[in-house]
C-alpha positions, 0 to 999 in steps of 0.5 A: 473890154476886149479889142477886135480881133484883127485879120492877119493881113492887117497891120498890127498898129490897127489893134491898139488904135480900134476897140469897141465902144461902150454899150455896143457889141464886141466881136468874138475872137476866132474859134480855136478850131483850124480854119479849112484852108480850102475855105479860107482860099475861097473866102479870100478870093471872093473878097478880093473880087468884092473889093475890086468890083465895088464902085466909088459909091459903095455899090456893085454894077451887076443889076442887083449891086445898087440895092442897099440890102445886097451892099449890106451883105457884102459889108457883112462878108467883110466883117464876118471874115474879121476884116478891120474897118479902120486900117485893114485891106478892105477898110475902104470898101467896109466904109464905102458900103455903110456910107452907101446904105446910110445914104439910102435911108428915108430921113422921115420914116427910116425906110431904107431902100425900096423893099422890105428885103432890102431894109432887113439886110441893110439894117442887119449890116448897120447892126453888125457895123454898130460899135465896130465901124467908127461912124456917129451916123450909125446909131441913129439910122439903126434905131430909126431902121428898127423902129420902121421894122417894129411899126410895120409889124404893128400894122400888119394883120399877121403880126409879121411882114411882107414886101412893103412897110404898109403890107397887110399880108406876110410871107416866111422869107420877109418875116425870116429876114426881119426876125434875123435882123432884130436878133442882130439888132439885140446883139448890138445892144439896141432894144427890141420889144419881146412882143415883136419876137413873139408875134413873128415866131408865131406867124412863122409857125403857121407856115410849118408843116406836120413833117417840120418843113416850112411853106412860103405863105402856108404850111404847104408847099414846104422847101428846104430854104424856108425850113432853114429860115424858120429853124434859125429863127427858133434857134436865135430865139432859144426855142429849141425844145418843141416838137416842131423844132426837132421836126424842122431839124430832122427835115433839114438833115434829110436834105443836106445835098439839096440845091436850091435851083432858083436862089442857091445862094440865099439857101446857102446863106440860111442853111449854114446858120440854121444848122450850125445853131441847131446841130454842130455836128451836123453843120460840120458834115454839110460844111465839108460838102459845102466847101467842096461844092463852093470850090468847084463853081467859084469863078477864076476872078473870085465871084460865083455865077448865077441869075442874081448877080455877082455881088449877091451870089458872092456875098451869099456864098461867103457868108455861108462859110462865115460860121468857120470863123464866127467873128460876128456875134450873130454867129455865136451860140 
């Protein structure tokens, strides 16, 4: 059993105190590859912004920062940088965020927040915290949250997901968020039915066009953001041999300079993961471009601008850089 890799700014004592619990995930070591200095500067400034702007409740006061899914993304931003949740400089921020997510869960059915988007990203944060953050409430809350995802899929006529647990229709974005969360849950050592993965992949395939692009609720109107979601899910499922997979990767290779006008940091978040898992050489190319791009738009306070709220924007931007660190199991191949 290996101890968690401690961030350089963390006190050495923490490395002796904290280790992962049996049966839970272990955070992989930082890769031997050197971290681009500009990426580290962007990331550290972003974390400082998130830390300073977090409320005592664990939320962010920017319109969307009280949504448990956004809080989950912010928590993941700290963990993805290898921050120690026990004695590190951002330990309090991590704990406050997790406590808030737990407080937003419906005790009867395990639902977190008021939409399946929120539920997915909040559950994913719990999965990434399980065995890493010392909180006995995480395990039962995580299992309840997973049960809701699975039961919601069973009720859905497409075998997928949309806005609420009772939804009978489905779309690529909500389905993709649940699928990635289920893979993170598996990495945490929590059982996920194979059937849930198979049905989710089958639904996503119905939204893939002949050229590999993914649409929102059908195979038409494909976009790079949606295609990144679809490709990532296939990669995490270890299904990379199909013609559809290769077509989707080829499609994304043609769109390395694409920027989503409406959800730019949502795109950043998925594109980085999709390319890394699919073709690391292509990811390295895109990563250089992404670092350069983010360095030009980061605000002086460390946040990122946009109409989705500074907390969501900043978390999305930072997580698009997280493949440079690869601390979370979901970022390992």
